[in-house]
TIMI-2910 file (N, C-alpha, C, CB; in pm, 1 decimal, decimal comma, always signed):
<rs>
+----------+----------+----------+----------+----------+----------+----------+----------+----------+----------+----------+----------+------+
!      n_x !      n_y !      n_z !     ca_x !     ca_y !     ca_z !      c_x !      c_y !      c_z !     cb_x !     cb_y !     cb_z ! resn !
+----------+----------+----------+----------+----------+----------+----------+----------+----------+----------+----------+----------+------+
!  +8963,6 !  -9421,7 ! +11997,3 !  +8889,5 !  -9492,9 ! +12000,6 !  +8794,7 !  -9550,0 ! +11870,2 !  +8843,4 !  -9444,3 ! +12087,6 !  Unk !
!  +8800,6 !  -9676,9 ! +11782,2 !  +8734,5 !  -9710,0 ! +11667,1 !  +8608,5 !  -9754,5 ! +11698,2 !  +8800,9 !  -9801,3 ! +11592,1 !  Unk !
!  +8562,1 !  -9687,3 ! +11698,7 !  +8339,8 !  -9704,3 ! +11752,8 !  +8265,2 !  -9689,4 ! +11622,1 !  +8245,6 !  -9529,1 ! +11881,1 !  Unk !
!  +8348,6 !  -9715,5 ! +11519,5 !  +8292,4 !  -9651,0 ! +11397,9 !  +8209,6 !  -9784,0 ! +11299,8 !  +8436,4 !  -9569,2 ! +11307,1 !  Unk !
!  +8328,1 !  -9931,6 ! +11331,6 !  +8269,0 ! -10062,5 ! +11359,5 !  +8138,5 ! -10113,1 ! +11428,8 !  +8350,6 ! -10112,2 ! +11420,0 !  Unk !
!  +8146,4 ! -10065,9 ! +11553,1 !  +8010,9 ! -10136,6 ! +11628,8 !  +7869,1 ! -10105,6 ! +11595,2 !  +8010,5 ! -10104,3 ! +11772,9 !  Unk !
!  +7896,5 !  -9913,4 ! +11572,7 !  +7820,6 !  -9830,4 ! +11519,0 !  +7737,2 !  -9909,1 ! +11435,7 !  +7887,4 !  -9730,0 ! +11458,3 !  Unk !
!  +7849,3 ! -10004,5 ! +11345,7 !  +7779,4 ! -10011,1 ! +11173,8 !  +7692,9 ! -10157,5 ! +11181,4 !  +7933,5 ! -10025,5 ! +11015,7 !  Unk !
!  +7744,7 ! -10226,3 ! +11272,5 !  +7710,7 ! -10351,8 ! +11364,5 !  +7548,4 ! -10324,8 ! +11432,0 !  +7843,1 ! -10364,1 ! +11504,4 !  Unk !
!  +7508,7 ! -10229,6 ! +11433,6 !  +7433,1 ! -10202,6 ! +11506,1 !  +7364,5 ! -10109,7 ! +11445,4 !  +7476,0 ! -10181,8 ! +11610,2 !  Unk !
!  +7329,2 ! -10065,7 ! +11306,9 !  +7251,8 ! -10002,7 ! +11268,4 !  +7209,4 ! -10168,9 ! +11160,4 !  +7307,5 !  -9837,9 ! +11214,4 !  Unk !
!  +7322,4 ! -10240,7 ! +11155,0 !  +7261,8 ! -10290,4 ! +11026,2 !  +7170,7 ! -10413,0 ! +11146,8 !  +7403,5 ! -10363,3 ! +10870,9 !  Unk !
!  +7201,4 ! -10454,0 ! +11310,7 !  +7102,9 ! -10535,2 ! +11358,1 !  +6923,6 ! -10417,9 ! +11317,3 !  +7156,9 ! -10571,6 ! +11559,3 !  Unk !
!  +6935,2 ! -10334,4 ! +11425,4 !  +6868,7 ! -10168,4 ! +11424,7 !  +6777,5 ! -10256,2 ! +11239,4 !  +7059,9 !  -9955,2 ! +11402,0 !  Unk !
!  +6797,3 ! -10246,0 ! +11150,9 !  +6782,9 ! -10211,1 ! +11053,6 !  +6704,6 ! -10417,1 ! +11038,1 !  +6936,9 ! -10123,0 ! +10973,5 !  Unk !
!  +6786,9 ! -10506,1 ! +11018,5 !  +6670,5 ! -10597,7 ! +11005,1 !  +6615,8 ! -10674,1 ! +11112,3 !  +6697,1 ! -10685,4 ! +10916,8 !  Unk !
!  +6607,0 ! -10620,2 ! +11268,6 !  +6467,1 ! -10569,7 ! +11354,5 !  +6401,1 ! -10547,3 ! +11218,3 !  +6474,6 ! -10409,0 ! +11475,7 !  Unk !
!  +6407,5 ! -10407,9 ! +11209,4 !  +6234,0 ! -10326,0 ! +11151,1 !  +6232,2 ! -10441,8 ! +11020,2 !  +6238,1 ! -10085,2 ! +11070,7 !  Unk !
!  +6358,4 ! -10464,4 ! +10983,2 !  +6224,4 ! -10541,7 ! +10835,0 !  +6142,5 ! -10663,4 ! +10925,0 !  +6338,1 ! -10660,8 ! +10644,0 !  Unk !
!  +6219,6 ! -10721,7 ! +11004,5 !  +6158,9 ! -10840,9 ! +11041,6 !  +6013,6 ! -10791,0 ! +11111,5 !  +6262,3 ! -10928,9 ! +11143,5 !  Unk !
!  +6008,7 ! -10705,4 ! +11196,2 !  +5904,7 ! -10645,7 ! +11244,7 !  +5779,0 ! -10629,3 ! +11149,4 !  +5951,4 ! -10527,4 ! +11289,9 !  Unk !
!  +5835,0 ! -10558,9 ! +11045,6 !  +5716,3 ! -10511,5 ! +10964,9 !  +5675,6 ! -10553,5 ! +10866,0 !  +5717,8 ! -10412,6 ! +10932,2 !  Unk !
!  +5736,2 ! -10698,8 ! +10809,7 !  +5744,0 ! -10785,9 ! +10733,0 !  +5636,3 ! -10961,7 ! +10770,2 !  +5904,3 ! -10786,8 ! +10732,0 !  Unk !
!  +5689,7 ! -10937,6 ! +10919,7 !  +5580,3 ! -11049,4 ! +10931,7 !  +5509,6 ! -11025,7 ! +11037,0 !  +5626,7 ! -11187,9 ! +10942,8 !  Unk !
!  +5501,9 ! -10893,1 ! +11094,3 !  +5329,0 ! -10891,0 ! +11178,7 !  +5180,6 ! -10815,2 ! +11102,4 !  +5349,3 ! -10781,1 ! +11342,4 !  Unk !
!  +5132,0 ! -10919,8 ! +11067,2 !  +4958,9 ! -10881,1 ! +10967,1 !  +4839,4 ! -10804,8 ! +11036,7 !  +4864,9 ! -11040,4 ! +10922,8 !  Unk !
!  +4827,3 ! -10713,5 ! +11086,3 !  +4826,1 ! -10655,7 ! +11164,6 !  +4638,4 ! -10672,0 ! +11136,5 !  +4929,0 ! -10528,2 ! +11161,0 !  Unk !
!  +4533,0 ! -10775,8 ! +11194,6 !  +4440,9 ! -10750,1 ! +11171,4 !  +4293,1 ! -10707,6 ! +11256,1 !  +4450,2 ! -10823,8 ! +11113,0 !  Unk !
!  +4304,2 ! -10590,1 ! +11319,9 !  +4196,2 ! -10435,2 ! +11372,0 !  +4190,9 ! -10483,6 ! +11459,1 !  +4044,3 ! -10374,2 ! +11319,2 !  Unk !
!  +4349,3 ! -10488,7 ! +11516,2 !  +4403,4 ! -10465,6 ! +11593,1 !  +4569,7 ! -10338,6 ! +11618,1 !  +4397,8 ! -10587,8 ! +11605,4 !  Unk !
!  +4514,4 ! -10270,4 ! +11715,6 !  +4566,0 ! -10157,9 ! +11654,2 !  +4722,8 ! -10112,8 ! +11781,9 !  +4410,7 ! -10023,7 ! +11639,4 !  Unk !
!  +4739,4 ! -10298,3 ! +11884,0 !  +4868,7 ! -10347,9 ! +11958,1 !  +4943,8 ! -10290,5 ! +11822,7 !  +4887,2 ! -10541,7 ! +12008,5 !  Unk !
!  +4877,0 ! -10410,5 ! +11772,6 !  +4988,7 ! -10491,9 ! +11638,5 !  +5006,2 ! -10418,9 ! +11501,0 !  +4920,4 ! -10653,4 ! +11580,9 !  Unk !
!  +4925,0 ! -10312,8 ! +11453,6 !  +4916,9 ! -10173,0 ! +11395,1 !  +5049,7 ! -10166,1 ! +11463,5 !  +4782,4 ! -10055,1 ! +11433,3 !  Unk !
!  +5043,1 ! -10113,6 ! +11612,7 !  +5149,3 !  -9977,5 ! +11681,6 !  +5274,3 ! -10058,6 ! +11672,0 !  +5117,1 !  -9912,6 ! +11875,3 !  Unk !
!  +5332,1 ! -10159,6 ! +11651,4 !  +5444,4 ! -10214,2 ! +11691,7 !  +5493,1 ! -10284,8 ! +11534,1 !  +5415,3 ! -10321,5 ! +11830,4 !  Unk !
!  +5367,7 ! -10268,4 ! +11408,0 !  +5433,3 ! -10259,9 ! +11366,7 !  +5518,9 ! -10106,7 ! +11255,9 !  +5392,8 ! -10359,6 ! +11348,7 !  Unk !
!  +5439,8 ! -10073,1 ! +11320,6 !  +5491,5 !  -9930,9 ! +11260,0 !  +5577,6 !  -9905,8 ! +11312,0 !  +5422,4 !  -9817,6 ! +11261,3 !  Unk !
!  +5636,1 !  -9928,8 ! +11408,7 !  +5768,0 !  -9909,7 ! +11531,6 !  +5878,9 !  -9965,8 ! +11469,6 !  +5749,7 !  -9995,7 ! +11690,4 !  Unk !
!  +5838,0 ! -10087,3 ! +11329,3 !  +5906,4 ! -10183,2 ! +11242,1 !  +5980,1 ! -10061,2 ! +11151,8 !  +5793,0 ! -10302,1 ! +11151,6 !  Unk !
!  +5927,9 !  -9975,7 ! +11121,0 !  +5923,9 !  -9930,0 ! +11048,0 !  +6095,1 !  -9805,4 ! +11165,3 !  +5744,8 !  -9901,5 ! +10991,8 !  Unk !
!  +6004,3 !  -9737,8 ! +11161,3 !  +6125,2 !  -9642,9 ! +11256,9 !  +6221,6 !  -9699,8 ! +11242,9 !  +6117,9 !  -9621,8 ! +11412,2 !  Unk !
!  +6191,5 !  -9820,9 ! +11316,1 !  +6315,0 !  -9849,5 ! +11366,9 !  +6447,9 !  -9969,4 ! +11273,8 !  +6262,2 !  -9907,3 ! +11510,1 !  Unk !
!  +6402,5 !  -9981,4 ! +11148,4 !  +6444,4 !  -9981,1 ! +11075,4 !  +6568,7 !  -9827,7 ! +10929,6 !  +6335,9 ! -10046,5 ! +11075,5 !  Unk !
!  +6426,6 !  -9768,2 ! +10987,8 !  +6481,8 !  -9618,1 ! +10952,6 !  +6622,0 !  -9545,9 ! +11000,8 !  +6380,2 !  -9527,7 ! +11005,8 !  Unk !
!  +6537,4 !  -9590,2 ! +11116,9 !  +6674,2 !  -9526,4 ! +11235,3 !  +6802,6 !  -9636,6 ! +11154,9 !  +6636,4 !  -9583,2 ! +11481,7 !  Unk !
!  +6801,8 !  -9787,0 ! +11205,6 !  +6916,8 !  -9862,1 ! +11139,0 !  +6978,9 !  -9833,5 ! +11006,7 !  +6879,6 !  -9984,8 ! +11126,4 !  Unk !
!  +6933,8 !  -9718,5 ! +10939,7 !  +6985,4 !  -9717,5 ! +10792,1 !  +7046,1 !  -9564,5 ! +10843,6 !  +6850,1 !  -9732,0 ! +10634,7 !  Unk !
!  +6984,1 !  -9523,8 ! +10935,0 !  +7086,0 !  -9415,8 ! +10972,4 !  +7208,6 !  -9413,3 ! +11073,6 !  +7014,4 !  -9322,4 ! +11014,7 !  Unk !
!  +7172,8 !  -9532,7 ! +11125,0 !  +7312,9 !  -9565,3 ! +11215,1 !  +7444,6 !  -9618,6 ! +11152,0 !  +7281,2 !  -9675,7 ! +11318,8 !  Unk !
!  +7379,6 !  -9724,1 ! +11086,1 !  +7443,8 !  -9738,3 ! +10998,9 !  +7570,2 !  -9650,2 ! +10889,9 !  +7358,1 !  -9770,7 ! +10964,7 !  Unk !
!  +7502,2 !  -9561,3 ! +10822,2 !  +7640,1 !  -9474,9 ! +10739,2 !  +7680,9 !  -9401,8 ! +10849,2 !  +7605,6 !  -9357,2 ! +10594,5 !  Unk !
!  +7570,5 !  -9385,2 ! +10973,8 !  +7692,4 !  -9280,8 ! +11094,4 !  +7840,1 !  -9395,5 ! +11114,9 !  +7588,8 !  -9248,6 ! +11323,1 !  Unk !
!  +7792,4 !  -9507,4 ! +11146,7 !  +7858,5 !  -9581,3 ! +11164,7 !  +8013,1 !  -9593,2 ! +11058,1 !  +7765,2 !  -9674,1 ! +11170,6 !  Unk !
!  +7958,1 !  -9603,0 ! +10906,7 !  +8052,2 !  -9612,1 ! +10891,1 !  +8129,7 !  -9462,7 ! +10817,8 !  +8046,2 !  -9731,3 ! +10836,0 !  Unk !
!  +8069,9 !  -9321,8 ! +10771,2 !  +8112,0 !  -9220,8 ! +10810,5 !  +8262,6 !  -9202,6 ! +10885,9 !  +8014,3 !  -9189,2 ! +10876,1 !  Unk !
!  +8161,1 !  -9232,4 ! +11087,8 !  +8265,4 !  -9307,7 ! +11155,6 !  +8406,2 !  -9321,9 ! +11128,1 !  +8230,9 !  -9415,1 ! +11155,8 !  Unk !
!  +8414,2 !  -9422,9 ! +11146,2 !  +8502,5 !  -9511,8 ! +11066,4 !  +8602,1 !  -9457,9 ! +10982,1 !  +8430,1 !  -9588,5 ! +10987,2 !  Unk !
!  +8525,3 !  -9384,1 ! +10926,0 !  +8624,0 !  -9344,6 ! +10720,2 !  +8721,8 !  -9244,3 ! +10824,6 !  +8482,9 !  -9199,0 ! +10511,7 !  Unk !
!  +8626,6 !  -9163,2 ! +10904,3 !  +8714,3 !  -9007,2 ! +10921,8 !  +8874,4 !  -9085,9 ! +11028,2 !  +8572,8 !  -8837,8 ! +11060,1 !  Unk !
!  +8794,5 !  -9203,2 ! +11083,4 !  +8848,2 !  -9265,4 ! +11217,6 !  +9023,5 !  -9368,9 ! +11099,1 !  +8660,1 !  -9418,9 ! +11326,9 !  Unk !
!  +8990,2 !  -9394,8 ! +10969,6 !  +9151,0 !  -9400,1 ! +10933,4 !  +9275,5 !  -9378,4 ! +10995,1 !  +9172,4 !  -9330,8 ! +10855,3 !  Unk !
!  +9384,3 !  -9394,2 ! +10973,7 !  +9470,4 !  -9375,1 ! +11036,4 !  +9609,6 !  -9366,8 ! +10875,1 !  +9465,0 !  -9500,5 ! +11170,6 !  Unk !
!  +9574,6 !  -9229,4 ! +10728,7 !  +9632,7 !  -9208,9 ! +10699,1 !  +9791,8 !  -9173,4 ! +10732,4 !  +9569,5 !  -9177,6 ! +10671,4 !  Unk !
!  +9801,2 !  -9251,3 ! +10587,5 !  +9959,3 !  -9201,2 ! +10564,7 ! +10063,9 !  -9086,7 ! +10593,6 !  +9968,9 !  -9194,0 ! +10461,1 !  Unk !
! +10151,0 !  -9050,8 ! +10587,6 ! +10134,6 !  -8908,1 ! +10653,1 ! +10195,9 !  -8878,5 ! +10458,6 ! +10265,2 !  -8847,9 ! +10849,3 !  Unk !
! +10198,8 !  -8801,0 ! +10410,9 ! +10220,2 !  -8759,5 ! +10286,2 ! +10380,1 !  -8749,3 ! +10336,1 ! +10126,3 !  -8618,9 ! +10225,9 !  Unk !
! +10436,9 !  -8770,4 ! +10225,2 ! +10685,6 !  -8809,5 ! +10273,6 ! +10629,2 !  -8691,6 ! +10089,0 ! +10848,5 !  -9147,2 ! +10242,8 !  Unk !
! +10639,3 !  -8567,5 ! +10121,1 ! +10744,6 !  -8445,7 !  +9947,4 ! +10884,1 !  -8513,5 !  +9993,0 ! +10765,3 !  -8170,6 !  +9964,8 !  Unk !
! +10870,0 !  -8529,7 !  +9792,9 ! +11025,5 !  -8564,2 !  +9825,7 ! +11108,6 !  -8404,9 !  +9739,0 ! +11081,9 !  -8764,3 !  +9730,2 !  Unk !
! +11183,7 !  -8352,7 !  +9803,7 ! +11244,0 !  -8238,2 !  +9726,4 ! +11348,7 !  -8233,9 !  +9670,1 ! +11257,3 !  -8148,1 !  +9781,2 !  Unk !
! +11405,5 !  -8360,0 !  +9655,2 ! +11576,0 !  -8381,7 !  +9560,2 ! +11523,6 !  -8403,1 !  +9437,9 ! +11697,6 !  -8533,1 !  +9600,3 !  Unk !
! +11489,5 !  -8312,1 !  +9296,4 ! +11430,6 !  -8342,2 !  +9231,2 ! +11614,0 !  -8334,7 !  +9130,2 ! +11277,4 !  -8258,9 !  +9219,1 !  Unk !
+----------+----------+----------+----------+----------+----------+----------+----------+----------+----------+----------+----------+------+
</rs>
């Protein structure tokens, strides 16, 4: 099953959502907005990890050509 590409797409979207939450929310003496901004940091960092995991899974699942050894020298 090819699960590396969808996993990388989910990770990239998590990273983008984290950036949006972190940079667009401006908490001024509001603890709930501050918590949402910090959750954006967590989601963005988690998205980077999920993206890396998707890339690694994709690279591990590649079908490589078998090595053809030529013994006729």
